[in-house]
N, C-alpha and C positions, 0 to 999 in steps of 0.2 A: 504494500500500500504506500502511496506517496505521502510525503510529509504533510501536504495540505489535506489529503484525505484522512490521515490519522487525526489531525487537529479537529476536523469536522466531526468525525466519529466520536472523538472524546468529548466535544462540546455537546453533541446530541445525547450521549449516554449520561453526561453530567446533568443536563437539563432534565432528563427523565428521572434521574435519581433525586434531584431536588424536588421535583413534583411529587414523587412518591413519599419523600421524607416529610414534606409539608402536609400531605394527605394523612400520613400516619400520625403526626403530631396533632393535627386538628381532630381526628377521630378519637385518639387517646384523650384529648381534652374534654370530650363529652362525658367521660366516665363519671365525673363528679355529679353532673346533673342527673344522670340516670340512677346512680347509686344512692344519692341523697334521698330520693323519693322512697326507696326501699327501706333505708335505715330509719327514716322518720316514721315509717309504718311499723317498725318493730323488728326489722331484720338486723341480725348482727353483721358486722363487716365481713367476718369469715364466711357466713352463709352467702352473702352477695358475691364474694370472690369465687367460691367453689361453683356456684350456679353459673356465673359468668364463664368460667373456664370449661365446665362440663357441657353447657349449651353450645359454646363455640366449637368444641370438639365434635359434637353431634352435627352441627351445621356444615362442618368441613369434611365430614366422613365420605360422602358420595363423591364430590369432586376430587378429593385426595386419592381415593381408591381408583378412580378412573385414570388419574395421572400415573398411578403405579402399575397399571396393567403391563405385564411383561418386563417390569423394571424393579422387581422386588429386591434385587441385589443391591440397589441404591440404598434402600432402607436398612438392609443388614450392614452394609459398610458404614453407614452413618449412625449406627445405633448409639455409639458412645457420645457423639455430639448431640443427638436428640435427647438422650438421658440427662446430660448436663443442662441442656436448654430448658427442658421441662422442669427439672428439679430446682435449678438455681434461678434461671432467668424468668420463668413463669411463676412457679409456686413460691419459691424462696423469696424473691424480690418483693412480692406483694405481702407475704407474711411479715417480713422484716419491717416493711413500711408501716403496716397496721400496728405492729408492736411499738414502733417509734412514736406514732401519734397518740398512743395511750399515755405517754409519759412527757410529751412536749407539744408545743403548738404545731399545727400542720405546716405553717410556713417554714419553721426551722427544719422540720423533718424533710420537706421538699428540697430545701437548700442542700441538706446533707446528701439526699439521694442523688441529686444532679451533679454532685462532685464526681459521679461516675464518669462524666465526660473527661475530667482531668485524669482519672485513673486509666482511661483508655489511652490517653497520650503517654502516660508513664509506662504502661505495659508495652506499647509499641516501641518505646525508647529502650527499655531494659531487655525485652525479648527479641526484637528485630533490629535494634540499632537505629531506629528512626528518631534521631534526636530532634526535639521540637525547635523550630526556627523562631526568630524573634516575633514574627507576625502571629504565629500560633500562640505564643506565650501571652502577648498583648491581648489577642482575641479572647483567650481563656479568662484572663483577669477581668476584662471588660464584660464578658458575658456573665460571669459569676457575680460581679458587682451589680449588674442589671437585674439579675435574678433576686438578689437581696432586696433591691428597691421594689421590684414588683410584688414581692411577698410581704412588704411592709414590716421589715425586721428592725426598723429603727426603734430606739428606746430600750427599756429593760425587758429582757426575755429570760424566762426561767430555763436553766439548762440542767437536765438530768443526765448524769453519766451513763446510766443504763440505756436511756433513750438515745443518747449520742451513739452508743455502740450499735443499737438496732438501725439507726439512720445510716451509719457507715456501712453496715452489712447490706442495707438496701442499695447503697451506692455500688458496692461490689457486684451485686446481682444485676444492676442496670448496666454496668460496664461489660459483664459477661454476656448480657443480652445482645449488645452491639457487636462484640467480638465474634460471638458464635453466628450471628446473623450474616456477618460479612465473610461468608465461606469462600475459600480460595481453592477448594478441591478441584480436581480435574473435571469431575462431573458431580456437582453438588446436588443435594435434594432440591426439587422445585420448591419455591417459597410456600406454596399452599400445603405441600406435604410436610415441610419442616414445621410450619405453624400447627398443623393438625396433630402430628406426632408429639410435639412438645406439649400441646394442650392435654392430650391423653395422659401423658406422664404426670403433668402438673395436677390434673384432677384426681388421678389415682393416689398421688402422694398426700394431697389434702384430705381425701376420703379416709386414708389410713390414719392420719392424725386425728380426725374426728372419731373414727371407730375406736381408737385407743383412749379417747377421752382427753386428749391433749389440746383439742381445738373446739371449744364449745360453740354451737351454732343454734340460732333461733331464726325462724322464718314464719311468715303468715301468708295466707292465700286470699286475703280479702282485697278490696279496692284500696288503691293508694292515691295520694295527691301528686299529680305530675303536671307541672306548668299551670297550676291553678285549676286543674280539672280532676275529677274523680275518674280514674281509669283502672282497668284490671292490672294486677301485679305483673301479668304477662308482658304488658307494653314496655315498662322500663327494663325488664329482663331481656327482652328481644333487642332493645336498643343497646344495653350493656354488652350483650354477647355478639350481636351482628356488627354494630357500628364500632363500639369501643374495644372490640377484641378481634373479630375476624378480619375486618378491613384494616384495622390498625396494625396488627401483627404481620399480616401478609404484605402490606405496603411497606412496613418497616424493614422486613427482611430484604425485599426487592431494593429498597433505597440503600441499605448498608452494602449490598453487593455491588452497587454502581458507584457509590461515593467513598466506600471504605468506612471502617468503624469510627475513625476520628471525626470526620466531618458529619457523618450521620448522627453521632452522639450530640454534637453541638446544635445541629438543626433541631434535634429532639427537644431542646429546651423550649422551643416554641409551644410545646404542649401547655405550659403554664400560661402563656399569652392567650392561647385559644380558650383555655378554661375560664379566664377572666372575661374574654370577649363573649362567650356563651352566657356567662352569669349576667353580663350587662344586657345582652339582647333578649334573653329568655326570662331572666328573673328581675330585671330592672336594677341590678347592682352596678352603679356607675363607678368605673375605676377612678382613682385619684390622680392628680397631676404627677405625683411621685411615681405611680405605677406606669403612667404613660412614658415618663422619662426612663424608667427601668426597661420598658419594652424597647425603646430606642437603643439602649446600651446592649441588650441581648442581640438585637439585629446587627448592630455594629460589630460585636464580637464574632458572630457567625460569619459575617462578611469578610472579616480579616482572616479567619481560618480558611475560608473558601479561596481567597486570593492566594494564600500561602500554598494551598493544595494545587491550584492551577500552575503556580510557579515551579512546583516540584512534582507534578503528576507523573506517576509511573506509567508503564505500558497499559493501554486501555483494557486488554484482555485480562490482566491481573486485577484491575480495579473492579471490573464487573464480576469476575469469578466465572465467566462463561466463555470458553474458548471460541475464538472466532467471532464473537458477538459484534465487534465494531463494524465488520463488513455489512451487518444487517441492521445496524442501529437506525431506527426510524426517526423522523423529525418529531419533535415534541408536539403532541396533539392534545394536551390537557390531561388533568388528573384522571378523569374517567377512562380514557383510552389507555393510559399507562397502567392503571390498576387492572384493567381487563386483560392486558397482555401478561402481567404477572400472574393473575388469578388462573388464567387458562393454560399457563405453562408455555406460552409462545416465546418467552424470554428465558 
């Protein structure tokens, strides 16, 4: 391929990756809106999590099995990655986060969890020798500062050492999510299969904890209040599983394979911005001026990391994790088209 063709393919793949990353962050950002209606109706956080994961696994079963026809060896070869993904990135990360918010404000727990982006940079440096350049360091500091502003952490905040431990474990889980999603195998599992298998493992692990009495769960099957209306509990459960899990995880895996774990993890911080945006649009909770400023800081930080990635971008095939994919990289056609390509296994 010519130099010009390589640059064009890299730009198209990067644009598709950014589209998927923003789609993933936006859909992850809806989880609070859906989950809050269940929790307000008497559901325990653990019950909402396991229902979300189990329902997602069920929704993904048919398309995942269709993609695996004649390719079951892929699942066998990727069994270790899938087990780690489901155990740590799906089940563990959520459990760690919920344990953290029981001991500290949600904003502090979120800040600790999103230190996972910094852990990704550190891991790539220590394990692969990818020393962070100046723009990445500046971008990381800028994004974390913006996250602190968005979460309104100014003033006195109670810090619980055990809560900090759980928050940092959630950060490790988040970092592992991005690292495992950015598969660089010769023939990685399709994103939908990876998400489905991880969900199955995560649901099984949480069910085992519940069966052993280590994870108390409560749930109701009556109507709940959702966006000011009485609706069946099935409505927020479907939203939590289909939008905030199926779409979010599948798009997130596709984004990480195109962008790499580092950039995908920083774009993932936009989840907090989308959560605030949805709270504003759907619940009438207007963000403060400080939160708007924090959002600008996060976007600036992500932009700096993106610029640094473009300046030092490796070969496109390694970044996407799909051999030969640059030759077939289509033009960016919007979030719906890109997600459809990932979902159906065309990429």
